[in-house]
N, C-alpha and C positions, 0 to 999 in steps of 0.2 A: 169569955170576955165580951163585954158589951161592944157591939160593932160601932157604936157612936164614939167610943173612946179612941184616943191615939194609939195606933198599933206600932209600938217602937220596934217590935221584932219582925215586922213585915219585910220580906226581901225587896219589895218594890219601894219601900220607904214612904208609902202613902199615909196621909192622915185620913183614917177611915171615918165616914159619916153614913153608916148604914147603907153601904153599897155605892155611895157617891163621895169620893174623897178628893184630897188635894195632892197633887204631885209634889208640891213644895209649898212652904209657907209664904204668904204674901209679904212682899217687902217693897223697898223703894223702886226696884226695877220694874215691878208691876205698874206702878204709877207712871214711870217714864215711858214704858211701852204703850200704856193706855193713852197718854197724852200724845205720843207720836202717831198713834192710830187716828186720833181726832185731828191732828195737824195735817196728815195726808188727806183725810176725807175733806177737810176744809179747803185744802189747795185744789182738789178736784172740783169741789162745789164752786169756788171762785173762778176757776178756769172755764167751767161750763157756762156760768152766768156772763162772764166778760167776753169771752171769745165767740161763744155760740149764741149768746143773747142778742147780738147784733143781727143774726140771721133769723131769730124767732124761737127756735126750739130749745135754746139753752135753759130757759126758766123751767120748761116742762120736763126736760131731762133731769134737772136738779131735783124736782119734786118727786119724780117717779123712781129715779135710780139712786138718789142720795142715801137712802137707808140701806140699800143693798150693799154698797161697798163699805159703808160705815159698819154695818153689822158683820160683814166678813172680816174686816180688820180687827174689830173688837173680839170676835170669836177666836181668831188666831191667837190673840193675846191671852184670853181666858184659858184656852186649851193648854197653854204652857203650865197652868197651875191646877186645872181640874182633871181628875182621872176619867170622868165620864165624857163621852163625845157629845158636845153640844153645838158643834159648828153649824149643821144644817138648821136646827131649831132656832138658834140665836140669830142667824143671818136672815132667815125668813121672817121671824118675829120683828126684828129691827126694821126690815123693809116695809112691812105692813104698818107698824107703828109710826114710822117716819112719814109715810104717805098720808096716813090719817091725821097726824099732827100738822102737816103742811096744809091740808085742806082746812083744818080748823083755823090756822093762822091767817091764811089768805082770805077765807070767807068772812071771818070776823073783822079783819082789817078793812076789807072792802066796805062792809056795812057801816063800820065806824067812820071811815073817811067820807063815805057818801052822806051819812047822816050829819056829820060835822059841817059839810058844805051847805046843808039846808038850815041848820040851827045855829051856825056861827059858834061852834063849840071851841073853847080855849085849847090851845096846843097842848098845854100840860095835861088836860083831861084826856085828850086823844092818846098821848103817850102812855098814860096810866092804864087806859083800856087795852091798848095793844100789848103792854107788858103782862097784864093780867091774862090775856088770851094766850100769850106765850107760855105762861105757867100752866094753864089748863091743858094746852097742847102737850107740854112736857109730861104732865101727869098721865095723859092718855097714852103717850109714847111709852112711858115706863111700865104701865099696866100691860100693854100688848107685848112689849119686849120681854118682860119678865114672865108673863103667863105662858109663853111658848116654850119655856124651859122648866126643868124639874126643880123649881124653887118653892120653898115653903111659903105659906101666906104671910108669915112675919117678915121674911126676907123681901117678899114682893111689896109689902106695905112700905118698908124702908126705901126700897128702890123707887117706888112711885113718888114718895115725898121728895127724895133726893133729885129726881128728874124734874119735878115741878119747880124746885128752887133753882136748879141749874139752867133750865130753859128761861125762866123769868130773869135771872141775873144775866144770862147771855143776851137775851133780847134787849135788856136795858143798856148794857155796856156796848153791845154791837150797834144798837141804834144811835147811841151818842157818838161813837166813832164814825159811823156811816154818815151821820148828819153833818159833822164838822168836815169830813172828807168831801162831802157834796158841796159845802159852802166854799171850801178851798179850791175845788176844781171848777166850780161854776160861779162866775162873777155876776151873772144875771139873777134876777129875782125868781124867774121861772126855771124849774129843773125838769128836764125830760129824762125819766128814769131809763128809757131805752136808747138814749144817746150814749156814746162811748164813755163820757165822763159820768153820766148817771149810772151806767152799769158797773163802772169801776168802783164808785162809792158804795153801791149795794154789795159788790163782791168783797170789799174791804170790811164793811160792817158785818157781813156774814162770817168772814174768816175770824174776826175777833170773837163773835158770838160762839163759834164752834170751839175756839181755844178755851173760853171761859167754861163752856160745857165740859170739855175734856178734863180740865183741872178739877172741877167740883165733883164730877162723877168718878174721876180717877181716885181722888182721895176717899170718896165714899166706898168704892168697890174694894179698896185695900182694907179699909176699916171693917167692912161687913165680912169679908172672907177671913180676915185675921182674928176677929172677935167672936164670930158666930159659926165657923165651920164645924167645930166640935159639938155645937149645940144642935146639929142636924138641920140648920136653916136651909141647907141645899136639898132637903128631902121633904116631899109632900106626904109620903106614905105614912 
């Protein structure tokens, strides 16, 4: 029997994909667990920014450590469905991808905001540039995260595109919510992002962005595993 076919008689009940199979079929519970992982990670991110941001290191801890606990939580969810052990690879890949993506977002945002101050760039154009950079950062994140695990090139391509869209959408909605939260919390025209109200608005915006990311990638991972597991998309060999 071809190992890429479903092995109904297997005592383990795995869906075989040439050595890398599924413990169980993806279902709604996978989406729920995946979204819960994103929510927990978002709560930690927001806490680091708001409570530790006042002291200075909160922003840096979020950039450095954010991918570590996100990757660990996601790997624990995926491990419930995959027969192959991916926890170390997925966690490390997510941590590296997250750090790389954050560097892209922060550097590009800095140059865009600095340039807009010199050229009097419209706010709409600034937001569009930042959203675009979020999408680029998401694509980089998806490539690094997926490349660290035994995924096929086709699966990796889907995952990269999915993360590009998820990060762009998260940046858009999170930015909108954070902007209105900042306006509600700060009555003055000048907003200090390192003030308590400024940090809170950033934390709220980031929380929403992470929730959007969790929903989009959660639907995507259920669809990918459910439709392509038997096509050996989990196997590069």
